[in-house]
N, C-alpha and C positions, 0 to 999 in steps of 0.2 A: 983384768977386771972387765975390760970391754967384751972379751969373748964370753965371760961368764954372764954378763948382762944380756948379751944376744941370745945365749942358750936359754937363759931364764925366760926371756920374752917369747921365744919360739915354743918352749914347753907350755907356757900359759896359753898361747894361741891354740896349740894342738889340743890341750886339755879342754878349752872352751868349745872348740869345734867338735870334739868327740862327745860332748855332753849336750849338743843341740839336736833336737829331734823335730822332724816335720811329720805330722800325722795327716794322712790323706783322707779323702771322703770315704764314709762307710767303714772306718776303722777306729779303733780305740786302744789306748794303752793304760795299764794299771801301774801306778807309780808307788813304790815303797820307800820310806825314809827311815833309815836305821832299822830295817827289818819289819816295820809296821806299815800297814796300808796308809797311804797319804792322800792320793787323789786319782781321778781317771781323766786322762787327757783325751780331748776330742780333736776334731779337725783343726789344723793350724800349726804354728811353730812353737816349740816348747824347749826350755833349758832346765836340765837337772843339775843338782849340786854334785860335783865330783866326790867320789868316795863315800858319799852320804846317801844319795838317792839311787834307787835301782828300779829298772823297769821289770815288773814281775810277770807281765804277760801282754802280748799284743793279740787282739782278737778282731775278727771280721764281723760286722753287723749285718751283712747280707744274708738272705735266706740260703740255706745250705741243704744238700740232699744226701741222705744216708741210705745207701743201697746195701742191705745185708744179704749174706748167703742164705739159701733155702734151709729151713729148719724142719726137722721131723716132728710132727705133732700127731696126737692120737685123738680121734673123735669119740663121742659118747658111745657109739656102737662098736668101739674097738677096731677102727680102721686107721692104719698108719699112713700118713701122706706127707708130702714135702710142700712147704709153703714159704715163699720168699716175699718180703715186704719192702716198701720204699717209704722213708720218713722224710718229710719236709719240715725243717726246723730253722729257728733263728735265735741268735744270742741277743737278749734284751738288756742284760745287766752284766757288763764285763767283770765287775767285782765279784758277784756271786759265781760267775762261770770260772773265775780264776781260783777262788778259795772254796767253792762248793764241793767238788768231788775230784778225785784223782782220775785222770784219763776219762773225761766225760763221754767220749764216743764209745768206748768199750762199755761204759755203764749203761748208755742208752741202748746198745745192742742187746746186752743181757736182759735189760728191763723189757725190751720189745719182745724178745723170745719168750720170756716168762709170761708176759701178758697174753701173747698169742696162744700159748698152750692152754692157759686158763680159759680163754674164750672158746677155743675149738673143743676143749673137753666138755663143754656144756651143750655142744651141738652134735647132731647126727650127720652122717655123710651127706644126705640130700640137702639138709639145711646149710651145711658148710659150702656146698657148691652154689647155692642160690641166695646166700645172705652176705655177699661181699660188702655191701653198704653198711650193714649192721656191724660186721667185724671191723670195718674201717673206723666207724664212729666210736665204737667202744674202745678201740686201741688208742685213738687220738685223745679221748677224754682221760683215759688212765695215764698215758705217757705225759700229757700236758700237766696234769696235776702232780705227777712224780718229779718232773724236771723243773718245775717252777722254782724250788729252792736253789737250783743250780744256775738260775739266770737264763734258762732256755725256754723258748716258746715253741711248742709243737703245733704247726699250722694244720697239717693234715697227714693222714697215713693211708697208703694204698697197698692193697694185697695185689702184688704183681702177677703171681702165678700160683695155682693150686694143682699139684701133681699127685693123683691117687695111685695106688698100686696097679700093676699091669693087668692083673686079673679083674680088678674093679673097672679099669678102663675098657677091657673087652666086654664086660657085662653091660657097661654104660653104652658102648657102641651098639650092642645088640638091642638094648632097650630103645635107644634113639632110632635105630633102624625100624624096629617094630612100631614105634610111635609115628615115624614118617610114613610107613605103609598104612597105618590106621588113618592118619590124616589124609593120605592120598585117596583111600577108599571112601572116606567121608566126603571129600571134595568131589570125587567122581559121582557118588550117589547124589550129592547136592546138585551137581551139574545135570545129571540125568533127570532129577526131579524138576529142576528149573526148566530144562528143555521140554519135558512132558507138559508142564504148566503152560509154557509159551505156545506149544503146539495146540493144546486144548483151547487156550484163549484165542489163538489164530483161527481154529475151526469154528469156535463160537462166534467170533467177529464175522467170519465168512458166511456162516449160516444167517446171522442177523442181516448182513448186507444183502444176501440172496433173497431173504424174506422181504426185506424192504424194497429190493429191486422188483420182486414179483408183485408185491403190493402196488408199487408205483406203476408197473406195467399194466396190472389189472385195472387200476384207476384210470390210466390213460386210455386203455381199450374201452372201458365203460364210457368215459367222456367222449371218445371218438364215436362209439355206437350211438350215444345219446345225441351228439351233434349231428351224426348222419341221419338218425331218425327225425330230428327236428328239421333238418334240411329237406329230407324226403317229404315230410308232412307239409312243410311250407311249399315245396315244389308241387305236390299233389293239389294243395289248396289253390296255388296260383294257376295250375292247369285247369282245375275245376272252374275257377273263376273265369279263366279265359274261354273254356268250353261253354260256360253259361253265357258269357258275353257274346261268344260267336253264335250260339243258338238264338239268343235274344236278337242279335243283329240280323241273323238269317230270317227269323220269324218276322221281324219288322220289315225287312226287305221283301219277304214273300207277301206279307200283308199289303205292303205298299204296292207291290206288283199287281196283286189281285185287284186292289182298289183301283189302280191305274187302268187295268184291263177292263174292269166293270165300267169305269168312267169312260174309257174309249168306246166300249160297246154302246153305252148310253149315248155318248156323243154321236156315234155312227147311227144309232137308231133314230135319235132326234134329227140328225141330218137327213136320214132317208125319209122320215115322215115330213120333214120340212120340204124336201124336194117333191114328194108326192103331192103335198098340199099346193106347192107352187105350180105344178104342171096340171093340177085339177084332174087327178086320176079318176077314172071311171070304175065301174064295178068289175069289168073284165080284167083290168090291171090288178085290182085288189085280189081277185080270185087267183090270178097267176102267181102273185107273191105268196098267197096262202099255200098254194100247191108247192112252191119252192121250199117253203118252210116245212111242210109235211114231208117232203122228200128228204130233208136233212134229218128230221126226226126219225123217219123210217130207216135210216142207215144203221141204227142201233140194233143189237142182237135181241133185246127183250121184246116180248109181244106187247103191242100197243093198240089201244082202241081209240080212235080219233072221232070225236063227235063235233061236227061243225056247229058254230054258233047260229048259222042261218039254217035251221032245221026245216023251214018252210019250203026251201028250194031243194027238194029231194032229188030232182033230176040232176042238179049241179053236183050234188054229192056223189051220185052214181057215176057220173061222167068223170069226176075227179078221181074216184077210186079206180075206175077202169084204166085211166091214163097212168095212174100210179102203178097198177099191177103190170101194165104193158112194159113200163120202163124197168 
């Protein structure tokens, strides 16, 4: 009995331990009881009833990435190309995910392929190559709506690669090469145009500066000529004033000299008369002085007729004339 009891206790412990579950973060478990959905376990420790409860599924609540193989699609203008997509999704309802669809990943892949072909079938080749955002948004909207009953949330869809046929690629490369050459020609023409504009503006600015410099030079020359004329006029005026002052001073000095000479002569004459008066000069002396005066007058070149004041003494006149002629 002891051994049976020990075995029974061990069996119970093993059974309890086997039915204890610890759910980690970002995970969930769907529990069934007697084949029917019972509850969803979140993070923490849980115990199920042995032989009655069963874990129907364990799911991850993290965002997951579904990278599917490239799929052949046909555009509106009948061009076949290969497109591969990447889908970012997240399980939001473990119960719907467990009971919603068999093999959810396969269902999502088939749904994404069908949706992609429908969208590309409405677009032409050029639109397909330039409308990735439009394709991504439409696919995300359609897939999110379709997977909502499965407890799956499609966060975003990205078209990873679009591979057109080789002939289309060669034609696109030629077109791109031609477009690059056209842009290069346009840029070159724009550069030449800009260069010509800059050269013209530089020449215009240079002409303006030269004209302004010439104008300034002419103004300076005119100002210099004007200033020189003013200085010359002022110099001539000052010189004329100085010449007039000199002439006036000379005339004054000359007049003063003549006046002084006359004054001196008058003084000398007065002195002589005074001396003659003092010595009581007689008639003979006066006649002698008169003859000396006549001699000085006769020294001139002009013809002179001298009539003495004493006309009564004709003999004295004859004598004086004879003496004068002899000398």
